[in-house]
C-alpha positions in Angstrom: 0.0 0.0 0.0 1.5 3.4 -1.0 1.7 6.4 1.2 -1.0 8.0 -1.0 -3.3 5.0 -0.4 -2.7 5.1 3.4 -3.5 8.9 3.4 -6.7 8.3 1.4 -7.7 5.5 3.7 -7.0 7.7 6.8 -9.2 10.5 5.4 -12.0 8.1 4.5 -11.8 6.5 8.0 -11.8 9.9 9.6 -14.9 11.0 7.7 -16.6 7.7 8.7 -15.7 8.2 12.3 -17.0 11.8 12.4 -20.3 10.6 10.8 -20.5 7.8 13.3 -20.0 10.2 16.3 -22.6 12.5 14.8 -25.1 9.7 14.4 -24.5 8.3 17.9 -25.2 11.7 19.5 -28.3 12.2 17.3 -29.7 8.8 18.4 -29.2 9.9 22.0 -30.7 13.3 21.4 -33.7 11.6 19.8 -34.5 10.0 23.2 -34.0 13.3 25.1 -36.9 15.5 26.0 -36.7 19.3 25.3 -36.5 19.9 29.0 -33.8 17.3 29.5 -31.7 18.9 26.8 -31.2 21.8 29.1 -31.1 20.0 32.5 -28.1 20.2 34.7 -27.5 17.1 36.8 -25.6 19.3 39.4 -24.7 23.0 39.5 -21.2 22.5 38.1 -22.3 20.1 35.3 -22.8 20.8 31.6 -26.1 20.2 30.1 -26.5 18.5 26.7 -27.3 21.9 25.2 -24.0 23.3 26.6 -22.0 20.4 25.2 -23.6 20.9 21.7 -23.0 24.7 21.9 -19.4 24.0 22.8 -18.9 21.4 20.1 -20.4 23.7 17.5 -18.3 26.6 18.6 -15.2 24.5 18.4 -16.2 23.1 15.0 -16.8 26.5 13.5 -13.5 27.8 14.9 -11.4 24.8 13.9 -12.8 24.0 10.5 -13.6 27.4 9.0 -10.8 28.3 6.6 -9.0 25.2 8.0 -5.9 25.1 5.9 -5.3 28.9 5.9 -6.1 30.4 9.3 -5.5 29.5 12.9 -8.1 27.0 14.2 -8.6 29.2 17.3 -10.4 32.1 15.7 -10.1 35.5 17.4 -13.9 35.9 17.6 -14.4 32.6 19.4 -15.4 33.0 23.1 -15.1 29.5 24.5 -16.4 30.3 27.9 -19.7 31.6 26.4 -20.2 28.2 24.8 -21.1 26.9 28.3 -23.7 29.6 28.9 -27.3 29.0 27.7 -29.7 31.9 27.5 -33.1 31.0 29.1 -35.0 31.6 25.9 -32.9 29.1 23.9 -34.9 26.4 22.2 -34.1 22.9 21.3 -34.5 23.9 17.6 -31.7 26.5 18.1 -29.5 23.8 19.8 -30.0 21.5 16.8 -29.2 24.3 14.4 -25.9 24.8 16.2 -25.3 21.1 15.9 -26.0 21.0 12.2 -24.0 24.1 11.5 -21.0 22.8 13.4 -21.0 19.5 11.6 -21.4 21.3 8.3 -18.1 23.0 8.9 -16.4 19.7 9.7 -17.5 18.0 6.5 -17.0 21.0 4.3 -13.4 21.2 5.5 -12.4 17.5 5.4 -14.3 16.2 2.4 -12.1 18.0 -0.2 -8.8 17.1 1.4 -6.4 14.8 -0.3 -3.7 12.4 1.0 -1.1 15.1 0.1 -2.8 17.6 2.4 -2.2 15.4 5.4 1.5 16.6 5.5 0.5 20.3 5.4 0.8 22.4 8.6 -2.1 24.2 10.3 -2.2 26.3 13.4 -4.4 25.7 16.4 -4.0 28.4 19.1 -0.7 29.3 17.6 0.7 25.8 17.7 1.7 24.0 14.6 0.0 20.6 13.7 0.1 18.5 10.7 -3.4 18.2 9.1 -3.4 14.6 10.2 -2.7 15.6 13.8 -5.4 18.3 13.7 -8.0 15.8 12.4 -7.0 13.2 15.0 -7.1 15.8 17.8 -10.7 16.8 16.8 -11.8 13.1 16.4 -10.8 12.5 20.0 -12.3 15.7 21.3 -15.7 15.1 19.6 -15.7 11.4 20.7 -15.3 12.5 24.3 -18.2 15.0 24.1 -20.4 12.7 22.2 -20.0 10.1 24.9 -20.9 12.7 27.5 -24.1 13.5 25.5 -24.9 9.8 25.4 -24.3 9.3 29.1 -26.4 12.3 30.1 -29.2 11.3 27.7 -29.2 7.8 29.2 -29.1 9.0 32.7 -32.0 11.5 32.1 -34.1 9.0 30.2 -33.8 6.4 32.9 -35.5 3.0 32.4 -37.1 4.2 29.2 -33.7 4.4 27.5 -33.3 2.3 24.4 -29.7 1.1 24.1 -27.6 2.4 21.3 -25.3 -0.6 21.3 -25.6 -4.1 22.8 -27.9 -3.9 25.8 -26.6 -4.9 29.1 -27.0 -8.7 29.6 -27.5 -9.3 25.9 -23.9 -9.9 24.7 -24.4 -13.7 24.3 -27.6 -13.3 22.4 -26.0 -10.7 20.1 -23.0 -13.0 19.5 -25.3 -15.9 18.6 -27.2 -13.7 16.2 -24.0 -12.4 14.6 -22.7 -16.0 14.2 -26.0 -17.0 12.5 -25.9 -14.1 10.1 -22.2 -14.8 9.3 -22.9 -18.5 8.7 -25.8 -17.7 6.4 -23.6 -15.3 4.4 -20.9 -17.8 4.1 -23.3 -20.5 2.9 -24.7 -18.1 0.3 -21.2 -17.3 -0.9 -20.4 -21.0 -1.2 -23.5 -21.6 -3.3 -22.6 -19.0 -5.8 
């Protein structure tokens, strides 16, 4: 596999991971009431809305003019990302979410393997494009998992698992084996 192929595979994988994180959070958000989107589990905690606002602010800052300007934009006010005005609606929160992800995908989709070696700045520190992407993948994964945990906690017993439900691993493994065996048999018959 050439360096070019590895770079292309990295970019494809990064996009798939970003889409996966987005989808996971959206599945959790779909189970969250409007009220719970803004609920604080303690006075020092972040609400789901705060996490979304922070992620969206980070996404706008990091990915707007990604290759040419510092990823920490001078007009970003990070601390304000953790403040939610009382009149904020769930629709507004979801608009922040979509606008943020739009910045991510608009910046990464056109990149080529050759771009991965380019240098970008984040808060004045130089990163390769690959390092910058990986940094954001890790950052977003952490916050998405916070959103999922909060949504699960707030939903309580009505929560529908987004992965293998607790106590169902063996059932899942048997179903997976059955599907895999059926696919293998179908391939052999061809």
